[in-house]
C-alpha positions as CSV (number, residue, x, y, z in Angstrom):
1,M,0.0,0.0,0.0
2,N,1.4,3.4,-1.0
3,V,1.6,6.5,1.1
4,S,-1.4,8.2,-0.6
5,S,-3.6,5.2,0.1
6,L,-2.7,5.3,3.8
7,R,-3.7,9.0,3.9
8,L,-7.2,8.1,2.5
9,L,-7.9,5.5,5.2
10,P,-9.0,7.9,8.0
11,V,-11.2,9.8,5.6
12,L,-12.9,6.6,4.3
13,S,-13.4,5.3,7.9
14,L,-15.0,8.5,9.0
15,A,-17.4,8.5,6.0
16,F,-18.3,4.9,6.8
17,L,-19.1,5.7,10.4
18,L,-21.2,8.8,9.4
19,G,-23.1,6.7,6.9
20,A,-23.8,4.0,9.5
21,C,-25.1,6.5,12.1
22,S,-27.3,8.5,9.8
23,K,-30.7,7.8,8.3
24,S,-32.6,9.3,5.4
25,P,-35.5,11.5,6.5
26,D,-38.0,9.0,5.2
27,S,-36.5,5.9,6.9
28,T,-37.8,4.5,10.2
29,D,-37.1,1.4,12.2
30,A,-40.1,-1.0,12.6
31,K,-39.9,-0.6,16.3
32,D,-40.5,3.2,16.0
33,T,-43.8,2.7,14.2
34,P,-46.7,1.9,16.6
35,A,-48.4,-1.4,15.7
36,K,-51.9,-0.9,14.4
37,I,-54.5,-1.7,17.0
38,T,-57.8,-3.5,16.2
39,I,-60.7,-2.8,18.6
40,G,-64.4,-3.4,18.6
41,A,-67.1,-0.9,19.3
42,I,-70.6,-2.0,20.3
43,P,-73.4,0.6,20.5
44,K,-76.8,0.0,21.9
45,A,-78.3,0.3,18.5
46,T,-77.4,1.0,14.9
47,T,-80.5,2.6,13.3
48,H,-80.9,5.9,15.2
49,S,-79.1,9.0,14.1
50,Y,-77.7,9.3,17.6
51,W,-75.7,6.1,17.1
52,K,-74.6,7.1,13.6
53,A,-73.1,10.3,15.2
54,A,-71.4,8.2,17.8
55,E,-70.0,5.9,15.0
56,A,-68.7,9.0,13.1
57,G,-66.8,10.1,16.3
58,A,-65.4,6.6,16.8
59,R,-64.2,6.3,13.2
60,R,-62.6,9.8,13.4
61,A,-60.6,8.7,16.4
62,A,-59.7,5.4,14.7
63,A,-58.3,7.2,11.7
64,E,-56.4,9.6,14.0
65,F,-54.9,6.9,16.2
66,N,-54.0,4.2,13.7
67,V,-56.9,1.9,14.7
68,T,-58.8,-0.7,12.8
69,L,-62.4,-0.4,14.2
70,E,-65.0,-3.1,14.1
71,W,-68.4,-1.3,14.7
72,Q,-71.2,-3.8,15.4
73,G,-74.4,-3.5,17.3
74,P,-78.0,-4.7,17.6
75,L,-80.8,-3.2,15.5
76,D,-82.3,-1.3,18.5
77,D,-81.7,-0.8,22.2
78,S,-84.2,-3.5,23.3
79,K,-82.2,-6.4,21.7
80,V,-80.1,-7.2,24.8
81,A,-79.5,-10.9,23.8
82,D,-78.3,-9.8,20.4
83,Q,-75.8,-7.4,22.0
84,I,-74.5,-10.1,24.4
85,G,-73.9,-12.3,21.4
86,I,-72.1,-9.6,19.5
87,F,-69.9,-8.8,22.6
88,N,-68.9,-12.4,23.2
89,N,-68.2,-13.0,19.5
90,L,-65.9,-9.9,19.3
91,A,-64.3,-10.8,22.7
92,A,-63.3,-14.2,21.2
93,S,-62.0,-12.8,17.9
94,G,-58.6,-11.7,19.0
95,L,-59.3,-7.9,19.3
96,Q,-57.1,-5.8,21.6
97,G,-60.1,-4.0,23.3
98,I,-63.8,-3.3,23.2
99,L,-65.8,-0.1,23.6
100,L,-69.3,-0.9,24.8
101,S,-72.5,0.9,25.5
102,P,-74.6,-1.7,27.4
103,C,-78.3,-2.1,26.5
104,D,-78.8,-3.4,30.0
105,D,-76.4,-2.5,32.8
106,K,-76.8,-5.8,34.6
107,A,-77.2,-8.3,31.8
108,L,-73.9,-7.3,30.2
109,A,-71.9,-7.1,33.4
110,P,-70.9,-10.8,33.8
111,H,-69.8,-11.0,30.2
112,V,-67.6,-7.9,30.6
113,R,-66.2,-9.3,33.8
114,T,-65.3,-12.6,32.0
115,A,-63.5,-10.6,29.3
116,A,-61.6,-8.6,31.8
117,K,-60.4,-11.7,33.6
118,R,-59.1,-13.0,30.3
119,G,-57.1,-9.8,29.9
120,L,-59.3,-8.0,27.3
121,P,-59.7,-4.3,28.2
122,V,-63.3,-2.9,27.9
123,A,-64.2,0.8,28.0
124,I,-67.8,1.8,28.6
125,F,-69.5,4.8,26.9
126,D,-73.0,6.4,26.8
127,S,-74.7,4.2,29.4
128,P,-73.2,2.8,32.7
129,L,-72.4,-0.8,33.6
130,D,-73.2,-2.4,36.9
131,A,-69.6,-3.4,37.5
132,K,-66.4,-2.1,39.1
133,Q,-64.5,0.6,37.2
134,G,-60.7,-0.1,37.3
135,T,-61.3,-3.9,37.7
136,D,-64.1,-4.9,35.3
137,F,-63.8,-2.0,32.9
138,I,-61.3,0.8,32.2
139,N,-63.4,3.9,32.3
140,F,-66.7,5.5,31.4
141,T,-67.3,8.3,28.8
142,A,-70.8,9.7,28.9
143,T,-73.3,12.5,29.7
144,D,-73.9,13.1,33.4
145,N,-77.5,11.7,33.0
146,K,-78.9,12.7,36.4
147,A,-77.7,16.3,35.9
148,A,-79.1,16.2,32.3
149,G,-82.4,15.0,33.5
150,A,-82.5,17.8,36.1
151,T,-81.7,20.2,33.2
152,A,-84.7,18.9,31.3
153,A,-87.0,19.4,34.4
154,T,-85.8,23.0,35.0
155,T,-86.2,23.7,31.3
156,L,-89.7,22.4,31.3
157,A,-90.6,24.3,34.5
158,T,-89.3,27.5,33.0
159,L,-91.4,27.0,29.9
160,I,-94.5,26.2,31.9
161,G,-94.1,29.3,34.1
162,S,-95.2,30.1,37.6
163,S,-98.9,29.6,37.0
164,P,-99.2,26.1,35.6
165,V,-102.4,25.1,33.7
166,H,-104.3,21.8,34.2
167,D,-103.1,21.4,37.8
168,G,-99.5,21.3,36.7
169,Q,-99.8,17.7,35.4
170,V,-96.8,16.4,33.6
171,L,-96.6,13.3,31.5
172,V,-93.3,11.3,31.2
173,I,-92.6,8.9,28.3
174,R,-89.8,6.6,29.5
175,F,-87.4,4.3,27.7
176,T,-86.8,0.6,28.3
177,E,-86.4,-0.7,31.9
178,G,-82.9,-2.0,31.5
179,S,-81.3,1.1,30.1
180,A,-79.3,2.7,32.9
181,S,-78.6,6.0,31.1
182,T,-82.2,6.8,30.6
183,R,-83.1,5.5,34.1
184,L,-80.7,7.9,35.7
185,R,-82.0,10.7,33.4
186,E,-85.6,10.0,34.4
187,E,-84.5,9.9,38.1
188,G,-82.8,13.3,37.7
189,F,-85.9,14.7,36.0
190,T,-88.3,13.4,38.7
191,A,-86.2,14.8,41.5
192,A,-85.8,18.2,40.0
193,L,-89.5,18.4,39.0
194,A,-90.5,17.7,42.6
195,A,-88.8,20.9,43.6
196,A,-90.7,23.0,41.0
197,P,-93.8,24.6,42.6
198,G,-97.1,23.5,41.3
199,L,-95.8,20.7,39.0
200,K,-96.4,16.9,39.4
201,I,-96.0,13.8,37.4
202,A,-99.5,12.6,36.5
203,A,-98.4,9.5,34.6
204,Q,-95.4,7.8,33.2
205,Q,-94.7,4.6,31.3
206,F,-91.9,2.6,29.8
207,T,-91.7,1.9,26.0
208,D,-90.2,-1.0,24.0
209,G,-87.2,1.0,22.7
210,S,-88.5,1.8,19.3
211,M,-90.0,5.0,17.9
212,A,-93.2,3.1,16.8
213,G,-93.6,1.6,20.3
214,A,-93.1,5.0,22.0
215,Q,-95.7,6.5,19.7
216,R,-98.2,3.8,20.7
217,V,-97.6,4.4,24.4
218,A,-97.8,8.2,24.0
219,E,-101.0,7.9,22.0
220,T,-102.6,5.8,24.8
221,L,-101.4,8.1,27.6
222,L,-102.2,11.3,25.8
223,G,-105.7,10.1,25.0
224,N,-106.5,9.9,28.7
225,Y,-106.0,13.7,29.0
226,V,-108.0,14.8,26.0
227,K,-111.3,16.4,27.1
228,N,-113.5,18.7,25.1
229,N,-110.9,18.5,22.3
230,K,-108.2,19.9,24.6
231,L,-105.1,18.2,25.9
232,E,-105.2,18.8,29.7
233,L,-101.6,18.6,30.5
234,A,-99.1,21.3,31.6
235,G,-96.0,19.5,30.3
236,I,-94.5,16.4,28.7
237,F,-91.0,14.9,28.9
238,A,-89.6,12.1,26.6
239,S,-86.3,10.8,27.8
240,N,-84.4,9.9,24.6
241,Q,-84.5,10.1,20.8
242,P,-86.9,7.2,20.0
243,T,-89.3,8.1,22.8
244,A,-89.2,11.8,21.9
245,E,-89.8,11.0,18.2
246,G,-92.7,8.7,19.0
247,T,-94.2,11.3,21.4
248,Y,-93.8,14.0,18.7
249,N,-95.6,11.9,16.2
250,A,-98.5,11.3,18.6
251,L,-98.8,15.0,19.4
252,R,-98.7,15.9,15.7
253,S,-101.5,13.4,15.1
254,L,-103.6,15.0,17.8
255,R,-103.0,18.5,16.4
256,E,-104.0,17.3,12.9
257,K,-107.2,16.0,14.4
258,G,-107.9,19.5,15.8
259,V,-107.0,18.9,19.4
260,E,-105.8,22.1,21.2
261,I,-102.4,21.5,22.7
262,T,-100.9,24.0,25.1
263,A,-98.6,21.6,27.0
264,K,-94.9,22.5,26.9
265,V,-92.8,19.6,25.5
266,V,-89.2,18.8,26.3
267,G,-87.5,15.9,24.5
268,F,-84.0,14.4,24.8
269,D,-81.5,14.1,22.0
270,D,-82.1,15.5,18.5
271,S,-82.8,14.3,15.0
272,T,-84.1,15.7,11.8
273,L,-87.7,14.8,13.0
274,L,-87.2,16.4,16.4
275,L,-85.7,19.6,14.9
276,Q,-88.8,19.7,12.7
277,G,-90.8,19.5,15.9
278,L,-88.9,22.6,17.2
279,Q,-89.6,24.5,14.1
280,N,-93.4,23.8,13.9
281,G,-93.9,24.5,17.7
282,I,-94.9,21.0,18.8
283,V,-91.6,20.5,20.7
284,D,-90.4,23.4,22.8
285,A,-86.9,22.3,23.8
286,L,-84.5,19.5,23.3
287,V,-81.7,18.6,25.8
288,V,-79.0,17.4,23.5
289,Q,-76.0,15.1,24.2
290,D,-72.8,14.9,22.1
291,P,-72.6,11.3,20.8
292,E,-69.9,12.2,18.3
293,K,-67.7,13.4,21.2
294,M,-68.6,10.2,23.2
295,G,-67.5,7.9,20.3
296,Y,-64.3,9.8,19.8
297,L,-63.2,10.0,23.4
298,G,-64.3,6.4,24.1
299,V,-62.0,5.1,21.4
300,K,-59.2,7.5,22.6
301,S,-59.5,6.2,26.2
302,L,-59.3,2.6,25.0
303,V,-56.2,3.3,22.8
304,D,-54.5,5.2,25.6
305,H,-55.0,2.3,28.0
306,I,-53.8,-0.3,25.5
307,Q,-50.7,1.9,24.8
308,G,-50.0,2.3,28.6
309,R,-51.1,5.9,29.1
310,P,-53.3,6.8,32.1
311,V,-57.0,7.5,31.5
312,E,-59.6,9.3,33.5
313,A,-62.1,7.2,35.4
314,Y,-65.0,9.3,34.1
315,V,-65.3,11.7,31.2
316,D,-68.4,13.9,31.1
317,T,-69.3,15.0,27.6
318,G,-72.0,17.5,28.6
319,V,-75.4,18.6,27.2
320,T,-76.8,21.7,25.5
321,V,-80.5,22.9,25.3
322,K,-81.9,23.6,21.9
323,T,-84.9,25.7,21.2
324,K,-86.5,27.1,18.1
325,L,-84.8,30.4,18.7
326,N,-81.2,29.2,19.2
327,T,-81.6,26.5,16.5
328,A,-82.8,29.1,13.9
329,A,-79.9,31.3,14.9
330,N,-77.4,28.6,14.1
């Protein structure tokens, strides 16, 4: 080897070392790229616009956090056995986690506990589960339903005013018996209404979970208070989207038959049909949740837990009150 070759050796060695230690801007090690997570999300139902909004939020989070999302649910909220079957099938399919809104807070609990014991993380959203947070499930993302029910009662009391007509009688159209979210909402409504002077619940009844079923119940109950072609009620509360839609249809039918309706009507959740009710004056106010936010934050909580980040035990997504005035303004 000649002298000039010897002089080149340090330069070549340095170039080799620099090349070995550097990467092109586009190159990454496999270990630096988070593995794609596959999770399941099980709503109470798949047909209502409420759940379509929740799905939109969940899918937005899935796209943002590199998640493959399996969205499956029963046709409507009353199909508890169907939801149990979907949960167990997804739990056995090799997913890394499940986001669940239980149709029945007690019926789904043992299945969630079994999944947790097998190491499958489950996050709850929209409606609570009768189980232990931190042991059986990760966390809960939802509306504070008792507070939301109280908001509905105070909104109705304000609309009725200080001199209620028809002895202050209020009709409550309830959802299915096993739904914990609406049960808490109805409890919050009942407690707050009891504090409103001159108002009382005259009658209340559960429905079967569908809009058509709610309409049948509403028609029967409303018929009991129609006298001399007038509806003798001060107010009406319907506790979620299908009950509010069914109640709206029943009231619209009465109005089309010429029945005079002065009762103030507060529904819960919104939809194209219910917003139509605001505009035509049959519905006076809607207490509205944020299902899109619930779906998004529910998926985020599950992903954070899977990836070892801390999550809050409870995430309140809040409500707003819509009226004809503020809806028209938007």
